[in-house]
A tleap script that builds the chain and sets N, CA, C and O, in Angstrom:
source leaprc.protein.ff14SB
mol = sequence {
  NMET ASN LEU GLY PRO VAL ILE ASN SER ASP
  ASN GLY GLU THR MET PRO CYS ILE ALA PRO
  ASP GLU SER PHE LEU VAL PHE TYR LYS VAL
  VAL LEU GLN ARG PRO SER LEU TYR ILE SER
  PHE ARG ALA LYS ASP GLY GLN TRP LEU PRO
  PRO LYS MET ILE GLU ARG VAL SER ALA ARG
  VAL GLY ALA ILE LEU SER LEU ASP GLY LYS
  TYR LEU PHE ILE ASP ASP ARG TRP VAL SER
  ALA ASN ILE ILE GLU GLY LEU ARG PRO THR
  ALA HIE ASN CPRO
}
set mol.1.N position { -9.532 12.794 1.749 }
set mol.1.CA position { -8.726 12.753 2.939 }
set mol.1.C position { -7.284 12.463 2.555 }
set mol.1.O position { -7.012 11.535 1.794 }
set mol.2.N position { -6.386 13.238 3.071 }
set mol.2.CA position { -4.971 13.035 2.797 }
set mol.2.C position { -4.453 11.918 3.692 }
set mol.2.O position { -4.533 12.001 4.918 }
set mol.3.N position { -3.919 10.869 3.062 }
set mol.3.CA position { -3.391 9.725 3.805 }
set mol.3.C position { -1.882 9.766 3.943 }
set mol.3.O position { -1.265 8.782 4.350 }
set mol.4.N position { -1.285 10.898 3.606 }
set mol.4.CA position { 0.159 11.039 3.739 }
set mol.4.C position { 0.884 10.814 2.433 }
set mol.4.O position { 0.282 10.407 1.439 }
set mol.5.N position { 2.189 11.082 2.435 }
set mol.5.CA position { 2.962 11.063 1.190 }
set mol.5.C position { 3.114 9.691 0.532 }
set mol.5.O position { 3.439 9.619 -0.653 }
set mol.6.N position { 2.889 8.617 1.259 }
set mol.6.CA position { 2.976 7.298 0.621 }
set mol.6.C position { 1.830 7.121 -0.377 }
set mol.6.O position { 2.009 6.504 -1.427 }
set mol.7.N position { 0.657 7.660 -0.050 }
set mol.7.CA position { -0.515 7.539 -0.925 }
set mol.7.C position { -0.712 8.802 -1.754 }
set mol.7.O position { -0.809 8.732 -2.979 }
set mol.8.N position { -0.771 9.947 -1.099 }
set mol.8.CA position { -1.072 11.201 -1.791 }
set mol.8.C position { 0.183 11.819 -2.392 }
set mol.8.O position { 1.220 11.923 -1.738 }
set mol.9.N position { 0.066 12.226 -3.649 }
set mol.9.CA position { 1.178 12.856 -4.361 }
set mol.9.C position { 0.621 13.996 -5.203 }
set mol.9.O position { -0.535 14.390 -5.043 }
set mol.10.N position { 1.435 14.514 -6.085 }
set mol.10.CA position { 0.978 15.555 -7.000 }
set mol.10.C position { 0.239 14.971 -8.202 }
set mol.10.O position { -0.163 15.715 -9.097 }
set mol.11.N position { 0.054 13.658 -8.237 }
set mol.11.CA position { -0.592 12.993 -9.369 }
set mol.11.C position { -2.108 12.960 -9.271 }
set mol.11.O position { -2.763 12.440 -10.175 }
set mol.12.N position { -2.680 13.492 -8.215 }
set mol.12.CA position { -4.124 13.588 -8.108 }
set mol.12.C position { -4.825 12.257 -7.963 }
set mol.12.O position { -5.663 11.910 -8.795 }
set mol.13.N position { -4.505 11.508 -6.932 }
set mol.13.CA position { -5.163 10.234 -6.683 }
set mol.13.C position { -6.648 10.467 -6.423 }
set mol.13.O position { -7.025 11.372 -5.679 }
set mol.14.N position { -7.477 9.644 -7.041 }
set mol.14.CA position { -8.929 9.799 -6.913 }
set mol.14.C position { -9.608 8.439 -6.860 }
set mol.14.O position { -8.959 7.401 -6.985 }
set mol.15.N position { -10.912 8.458 -6.675 }
set mol.15.CA position { -11.789 7.298 -6.709 }
set mol.15.C position { -11.301 6.153 -5.822 }
set mol.15.O position { -11.100 5.042 -6.314 }
set mol.16.N position { -11.109 6.399 -4.540 }
set mol.16.CA position { -10.635 5.328 -3.668 }
set mol.16.C position { -11.712 4.288 -3.378 }
set mol.16.O position { -12.903 4.596 -3.330 }
set mol.17.N position { -11.275 3.086 -3.190 }
set mol.17.CA position { -12.139 1.983 -2.752 }
set mol.17.C position { -11.367 1.270 -1.652 }
set mol.17.O position { -10.339 0.643 -1.909 }
set mol.18.N position { -11.864 1.369 -0.432 }
set mol.18.CA position { -11.168 0.753 0.687 }
set mol.18.C position { -11.867 -0.531 1.096 }
set mol.18.O position { -13.096 -0.614 1.085 }
set mol.19.N position { -11.080 -1.527 1.453 }
set mol.19.CA position { -11.639 -2.807 1.893 }
set mol.19.C position { -12.455 -2.603 3.163 }
set mol.19.O position { -12.139 -1.724 3.963 }
set mol.20.N position { -13.496 -3.400 3.358 }
set mol.20.CA position { -14.311 -3.264 4.570 }
set mol.20.C position { -13.493 -3.349 5.860 }
set mol.20.O position { -13.825 -2.692 6.847 }
set mol.21.N position { -12.425 -4.156 5.858 }
set mol.21.CA position { -11.590 -4.266 7.048 }
set mol.21.C position { -10.426 -3.260 7.046 }
set mol.21.O position { -9.565 -3.286 7.924 }
set mol.22.N position { -10.424 -2.372 6.033 }
set mol.22.CA position { -9.413 -1.320 5.870 }
set mol.22.C position { -7.992 -1.862 5.709 }
set mol.22.O position { -7.022 -1.186 6.052 }
set mol.23.N position { -7.876 -3.085 5.186 }
set mol.23.CA position { -6.553 -3.685 5.002 }
set mol.23.C position { -5.893 -3.277 3.684 }
set mol.23.O position { -4.681 -3.425 3.530 }
set mol.24.N position { -6.678 -2.766 2.735 }
set mol.24.CA position { -6.104 -2.277 1.481 }
set mol.24.C position { -6.976 -1.176 0.911 }
set mol.24.O position { -8.137 -1.007 1.284 }
set mol.25.N position { -6.377 -0.433 -0.006 }
set mol.25.CA position { -7.010 0.702 -0.660 }
set mol.25.C position { -6.672 0.632 -2.136 }
set mol.25.O position { -5.501 0.550 -2.505 }
set mol.26.N position { -7.695 0.665 -2.986 }
set mol.26.CA position { -7.503 0.710 -4.439 }
set mol.26.C position { -7.872 2.114 -4.887 }
set mol.26.O position { -8.886 2.660 -4.453 }
set mol.27.N position { -7.051 2.705 -5.758 }
set mol.27.CA position { -7.324 4.063 -6.209 }
set mol.27.C position { -6.753 4.288 -7.605 }
set mol.27.O position { -5.934 3.512 -8.099 }
set mol.28.N position { -7.202 5.354 -8.214 }
set mol.28.CA position { -6.818 5.746 -9.568 }
set mol.28.C position { -5.831 6.892 -9.478 }
set mol.28.O position { -5.987 7.788 -8.649 }
set mol.29.N position { -4.803 6.869 -10.337 }
set mol.29.CA position { -3.933 8.027 -10.492 }
set mol.29.C position { -3.251 7.961 -11.853 }
set mol.29.O position { -3.217 6.917 -12.504 }
set mol.30.N position { -2.720 9.084 -12.257 }
set mol.30.CA position { -2.017 9.186 -13.535 }
set mol.30.C position { -0.545 9.435 -13.249 }
set mol.30.O position { -0.193 10.377 -12.539 }
set mol.31.N position { 0.312 8.589 -13.804 }
set mol.31.CA position { 1.758 8.749 -13.678 }
set mol.31.C position { 2.322 8.785 -15.086 }
set mol.31.O position { 2.081 7.878 -15.882 }
set mol.32.N position { 3.066 9.824 -15.390 }
set mol.32.CA position { 3.646 9.993 -16.731 }
set mol.32.C position { 2.576 9.896 -17.816 }
set mol.32.O position { 2.782 9.256 -18.847 }
set mol.33.N position { 1.455 10.522 -17.578 }
set mol.33.CA position { 0.311 10.591 -18.497 }
set mol.33.C position { -0.306 9.224 -18.786 }
set mol.33.O position { -0.977 9.043 -19.802 }
set mol.34.N position { -0.077 8.263 -17.889 }
set mol.34.CA position { -0.668 6.927 -18.049 }
set mol.34.C position { -1.619 6.664 -16.893 }
set mol.34.O position { -1.178 6.505 -15.755 }
set mol.35.N position { -2.925 6.617 -17.169 }
set mol.35.CA position { -3.886 6.337 -16.101 }
set mol.35.C position { -3.792 4.875 -15.663 }
set mol.35.O position { -3.711 3.967 -16.491 }
set mol.36.N position { -3.804 4.670 -14.367 }
set mol.36.CA position { -3.674 3.321 -13.823 }
set mol.36.C position { -4.430 3.183 -12.510 }
set mol.36.O position { -4.731 4.169 -11.837 }
set mol.37.N position { -4.727 1.941 -12.167 }
set mol.37.CA position { -5.277 1.626 -10.858 }
set mol.37.C position { -4.142 1.100 -9.995 }
set mol.37.O position { -3.317 0.301 -10.440 }
set mol.38.N position { -4.118 1.562 -8.759 }
set mol.38.CA position { -3.085 1.169 -7.814 }
set mol.38.C position { -3.724 0.582 -6.572 }
set mol.38.O position { -4.899 0.814 -6.287 }
set mol.39.N position { -2.928 -0.185 -5.837 }
set mol.39.CA position { -3.373 -0.729 -4.562 }
set mol.39.C position { -2.286 -0.500 -3.520 }
set mol.39.O position { -1.094 -0.616 -3.805 }
set mol.40.N position { -2.717 -0.178 -2.325 }
set mol.40.CA position { -1.805 -0.043 -1.197 }
set mol.40.C position { -2.373 -0.873 -0.055 }
set mol.40.O position { -3.580 -0.876 0.183 }
set mol.41.N position { -1.503 -1.568 0.639 }
set mol.41.CA position { -1.915 -2.381 1.770 }
set mol.41.C position { -1.513 -1.694 3.065 }
set mol.41.O position { -0.531 -0.954 3.117 }
set mol.42.N position { -2.283 -1.951 4.097 }
set mol.42.CA position { -1.986 -1.376 5.406 }
set mol.42.C position { -1.080 -2.339 6.161 }
set mol.42.O position { -1.373 -3.529 6.269 }
set mol.43.N position { 0.022 -1.813 6.681 }
set mol.43.CA position { 0.961 -2.615 7.457 }
set mol.43.C position { 0.389 -2.885 8.846 }
set mol.43.O position { -0.597 -2.270 9.251 }
set mol.44.N position { 1.009 -3.799 9.562 }
set mol.44.CA position { 0.552 -4.142 10.908 }
set mol.44.C position { 0.561 -2.940 11.846 }
set mol.44.O position { -0.229 -2.875 12.788 }
set mol.45.N position { 1.466 -1.979 11.584 }
set mol.45.CA position { 1.534 -0.789 12.444 }
set mol.45.C position { 0.518 0.281 12.043 }
set mol.45.O position { 0.493 1.363 12.629 }
set mol.46.N position { -0.327 -0.021 11.035 }
set mol.46.CA position { -1.366 0.910 10.616 }
set mol.46.C position { -0.971 1.857 9.503 }
set mol.46.O position { -1.821 2.578 8.981 }
set mol.47.N position { 0.300 1.875 9.126 }
set mol.47.CA position { 0.774 2.748 8.053 }
set mol.47.C position { 0.484 2.112 6.696 }
set mol.47.O position { 0.459 0.888 6.562 }
set mol.48.N position { 0.264 2.965 5.690 }
set mol.48.CA position { 0.047 2.472 4.327 }
set mol.48.C position { 1.392 2.166 3.684 }
set mol.48.O position { 2.345 2.933 3.824 }
set mol.49.N position { 1.463 1.034 2.975 }
set mol.49.CA position { 2.674 0.638 2.263 }
set mol.49.C position { 2.693 1.302 0.890 }
set mol.49.O position { 1.642 1.703 0.389 }
set mol.50.N position { 3.875 1.428 0.267 }
set mol.50.CA position { 3.941 2.025 -1.070 }
set mol.50.C position { 3.015 1.291 -2.038 }
set mol.50.O position { 2.977 0.061 -2.054 }
set mol.51.N position { 2.268 2.048 -2.846 }
set mol.51.CA position { 1.302 1.434 -3.761 }
set mol.51.C position { 1.961 0.632 -4.874 }
set mol.51.O position { 3.083 0.908 -5.299 }
set mol.52.N position { 1.215 -0.373 -5.327 }
set mol.52.CA position { 1.616 -1.189 -6.474 }
set mol.52.C position { 0.559 -0.999 -7.551 }
set mol.52.O position { -0.628 -0.877 -7.250 }
set mol.53.N position { 0.991 -0.974 -8.802 }
set mol.53.CA position { 0.047 -0.827 -9.892 }
set mol.53.C position { -0.692 -2.151 -10.113 }
set mol.53.O position { -0.082 -3.218 -10.185 }
set mol.54.N position { -2.017 -2.052 -10.218 }
set mol.54.CA position { -2.822 -3.231 -10.559 }
set mol.54.C position { -2.843 -3.395 -12.069 }
set mol.54.O position { -2.537 -4.464 -12.597 }
set mol.55.N position { -3.211 -2.313 -12.758 }
set mol.55.CA position { -3.238 -2.345 -14.220 }
set mol.55.C position { -3.404 -0.941 -14.778 }
set mol.55.O position { -3.895 -0.033 -14.108 }
set mol.56.N position { -2.983 -0.796 -16.011 }
set mol.56.CA position { -3.217 0.456 -16.734 }
set mol.56.C position { -4.659 0.439 -17.225 }
set mol.56.O position { -5.205 -0.619 -17.539 }
set mol.57.N position { -5.258 1.595 -17.288 }
set mol.57.CA position { -6.632 1.698 -17.783 }
set mol.57.C position { -6.665 2.729 -18.889 }
set mol.57.O position { -5.800 3.602 -18.965 }
set mol.58.N position { -7.664 2.627 -19.745 }
set mol.58.CA position { -7.731 3.529 -20.894 }
set mol.58.C position { -8.466 4.820 -20.577 }
set mol.58.O position { -8.375 5.784 -21.337 }
set mol.59.N position { -9.179 4.852 -19.485 }
set mol.59.CA position { -9.952 6.040 -19.122 }
set mol.59.C position { -9.899 6.217 -17.610 }
set mol.59.O position { -9.322 5.399 -16.893 }
set mol.60.N position { -10.498 7.276 -17.150 }
set mol.60.CA position { -10.537 7.552 -15.718 }
set mol.60.C position { -11.615 6.665 -15.095 }
set mol.60.O position { -12.807 6.959 -15.174 }
set mol.61.N position { -11.173 5.588 -14.482 }
set mol.61.CA position { -12.108 4.654 -13.873 }
set mol.61.C position { -11.710 4.389 -12.425 }
set mol.61.O position { -10.549 4.530 -12.042 }
set mol.62.N position { -12.680 4.011 -11.652 }
set mol.62.CA position { -12.416 3.601 -10.289 }
set mol.62.C position { -12.685 2.112 -10.176 }
set mol.62.O position { -12.986 1.443 -11.164 }
set mol.63.N position { -12.574 1.614 -8.983 }
set mol.63.CA position { -12.830 0.207 -8.741 }
set mol.63.C position { -13.766 0.073 -7.545 }
set mol.63.O position { -13.757 0.897 -6.630 }
set mol.64.N position { -14.563 -0.971 -7.574 }
set mol.64.CA position { -15.477 -1.270 -6.479 }
set mol.64.C position { -15.303 -2.741 -6.124 }
set mol.64.O position { -15.280 -3.602 -7.003 }
set mol.65.N position { -15.182 -3.019 -4.842 }
set mol.65.CA position { -15.076 -4.387 -4.359 }
set mol.65.C position { -16.483 -4.917 -4.090 }
set mol.65.O position { -17.298 -4.233 -3.472 }
set mol.66.N position { -16.768 -6.140 -4.554 }
set mol.66.CA position { -18.088 -6.719 -4.301 }
set mol.66.C position { -18.292 -6.916 -2.801 }
set mol.66.O position { -17.328 -7.021 -2.043 }
set mol.67.N position { -19.546 -6.964 -2.384 }
set mol.67.CA position { -19.863 -7.097 -0.964 }
set mol.67.C position { -19.282 -8.371 -0.348 }
set mol.67.O position { -18.928 -8.388 0.831 }
set mol.68.N position { -19.188 -9.429 -1.140 }
set mol.68.CA position { -18.626 -10.669 -0.609 }
set mol.68.C position { -17.102 -10.709 -0.711 }
set mol.68.O position { -16.476 -11.669 -0.264 }
set mol.69.N position { -16.498 -9.659 -1.303 }
set mol.69.CA position { -15.042 -9.571 -1.406 }
set mol.69.C position { -14.423 -10.468 -2.450 }
set mol.69.O position { -13.203 -10.633 -2.475 }
set mol.70.N position { -15.245 -11.061 -3.324 }
set mol.70.CA position { -14.726 -11.996 -4.313 }
set mol.70.C position { -14.362 -11.359 -5.641 }
set mol.70.O position { -13.580 -11.927 -6.403 }
set mol.71.N position { -14.924 -10.171 -5.935 }
set mol.71.CA position { -14.712 -9.552 -7.242 }
set mol.71.C position { -14.356 -8.084 -7.094 }
set mol.71.O position { -14.783 -7.403 -6.162 }
set mol.72.N position { -13.567 -7.626 -8.034 }
set mol.72.CA position { -13.229 -6.218 -8.138 }
set mol.72.C position { -13.813 -5.742 -9.460 }
set mol.72.O position { -13.424 -6.217 -10.527 }
set mol.73.N position { -14.750 -4.803 -9.383 }
set mol.73.CA position { -15.386 -4.270 -10.582 }
set mol.73.C position { -14.597 -3.049 -11.040 }
set mol.73.O position { -14.416 -2.092 -10.288 }
set mol.74.N position { -14.132 -3.100 -12.281 }
set mol.74.CA position { -13.335 -2.027 -12.866 }
set mol.74.C position { -14.048 -1.582 -14.126 }
set mol.74.O position { -14.124 -2.320 -15.108 }
set mol.75.N position { -14.571 -0.358 -14.087 }
set mol.75.CA position { -15.317 0.183 -15.215 }
set mol.75.C position { -16.496 -0.738 -15.520 }
set mol.75.O position { -17.386 -0.872 -14.679 }
set mol.76.N position { -16.537 -1.370 -16.680 }
set mol.76.CA position { -17.682 -2.196 -17.052 }
set mol.76.C position { -17.360 -3.693 -17.041 }
set mol.76.O position { -18.029 -4.476 -17.717 }
set mol.77.N position { -16.354 -4.086 -16.287 }
set mol.77.CA position { -15.980 -5.497 -16.221 }
set mol.77.C position { -15.599 -5.854 -14.791 }
set mol.77.O position { -15.532 -4.983 -13.924 }
set mol.78.N position { -15.355 -7.121 -14.553 }
set mol.78.CA position { -14.957 -7.548 -13.226 }
set mol.78.C position { -13.776 -8.488 -13.331 }
set mol.78.O position { -13.581 -9.160 -14.344 }
set mol.79.N position { -12.995 -8.525 -12.275 }
set mol.79.CA position { -11.892 -9.474 -12.166 }
set mol.79.C position { -11.990 -10.134 -10.794 }
set mol.79.O position { -12.583 -9.582 -9.867 }
set mol.80.N position { -11.416 -11.290 -10.684 }
set mol.80.CA position { -11.408 -11.985 -9.406 }
set mol.80.C position { -10.596 -11.176 -8.395 }
set mol.80.O position { -9.550 -10.621 -8.731 }
set mol.81.N position { -11.075 -11.117 -7.181 }
set mol.81.CA position { -10.336 -10.421 -6.129 }
set mol.81.C position { -9.057 -11.164 -5.762 }
set mol.81.O position { -8.261 -10.668 -4.965 }
set mol.82.N position { -8.852 -12.344 -6.333 }
set mol.82.CA position { -7.588 -13.057 -6.115 }
set mol.82.C position { -6.403 -12.228 -6.587 }
set mol.82.O position { -5.284 -12.403 -6.103 }
set mol.83.N position { -6.647 -11.328 -7.531 }
set mol.83.CA position { -5.576 -10.440 -7.979 }
set mol.83.C position { -5.036 -9.628 -6.812 }
set mol.83.O position { -3.843 -9.329 -6.755 }
set mol.84.N position { -5.910 -9.272 -5.886 }
set mol.84.CA position { -5.501 -8.503 -4.708 }
set mol.84.C position { -4.586 -9.346 -3.833 }
set mol.84.O position { -3.541 -8.877 -3.383 }
set mol.85.N position { -4.980 -10.586 -3.596 }
set mol.85.CA position { -4.149 -11.453 -2.750 }
set mol.85.C position { -2.792 -11.706 -3.382 }
set mol.85.O position { -1.796 -11.860 -2.676 }
set mol.86.N position { -2.746 -11.751 -4.705 }
set mol.86.CA position { -1.476 -11.934 -5.383 }
set mol.86.C position { -0.539 -10.745 -5.247 }
set mol.86.O position { 0.672 -10.886 -5.420 }
set mol.87.N position { -1.082 -9.586 -4.941 }
set mol.87.CA position { -0.276 -8.379 -4.766 }
set mol.87.C position { 0.056 -8.108 -3.310 }
set mol.87.O position { 0.937 -7.302 -3.011 }
set mol.88.N position { -0.653 -8.784 -2.392 }
set mol.88.CA position { -0.466 -8.532 -0.958 }
set mol.88.C position { 0.962 -8.893 -0.556 }
set mol.88.O position { 1.468 -9.950 -0.932 }
set mol.89.N position { 1.611 -8.014 0.209 }
set mol.89.CA position { 2.977 -8.301 0.647 }
set mol.89.C position { 3.025 -9.504 1.596 }
set mol.89.O position { 2.124 -9.721 2.406 }
set mol.90.N position { 4.084 -10.256 1.465 }
set mol.90.CA position { 4.346 -11.387 2.366 }
set mol.90.C position { 5.771 -11.246 2.863 }
set mol.90.O position { 6.474 -10.307 2.489 }
set mol.91.N position { 6.194 -12.163 3.691 }
set mol.91.CA position { 7.576 -12.132 4.182 }
set mol.91.C position { 8.566 -12.253 3.027 }
set mol.91.O position { 9.678 -11.732 3.102 }
set mol.92.N position { 8.158 -12.947 1.951 }
set mol.92.CA position { 9.046 -13.138 0.800 }
set mol.92.C position { 8.839 -12.121 -0.299 }
set mol.92.O position { 9.662 -12.011 -1.208 }
set mol.93.N position { 7.739 -11.370 -0.225 }
set mol.93.CA position { 7.388 -10.406 -1.268 }
set mol.93.C position { 6.944 -9.095 -0.624 }
set mol.93.O position { 5.744 -8.845 -0.508 }
set mol.94.N position { 7.903 -8.241 -0.196 }
set mol.94.CA position { 7.531 -7.000 0.510 }
set mol.94.C position { 6.837 -5.979 -0.330 }
set mol.94.O position { 6.485 -4.908 0.165 }
savepdb mol mol.pdb
quit
């Protein structure tokens, strides 16, 4: 599904993982031949905000959020979902 130019580009975004409450979207894309995972948050008006890179990855991997929302599984490992909250925009960090 095309989510508009803020999310979709010519870089071929794939493997989306959307939060159960649809407040953020994690996806894979390649920029300048560097595969990375990105996250975009949904603004109060329902529009997607410009994506932020979570991390570079060595292969084409997606991410899955655990059912309890505490972990983000990336390839064969997991990280705390606190990484997501650290990237979430605030009044001081747009």
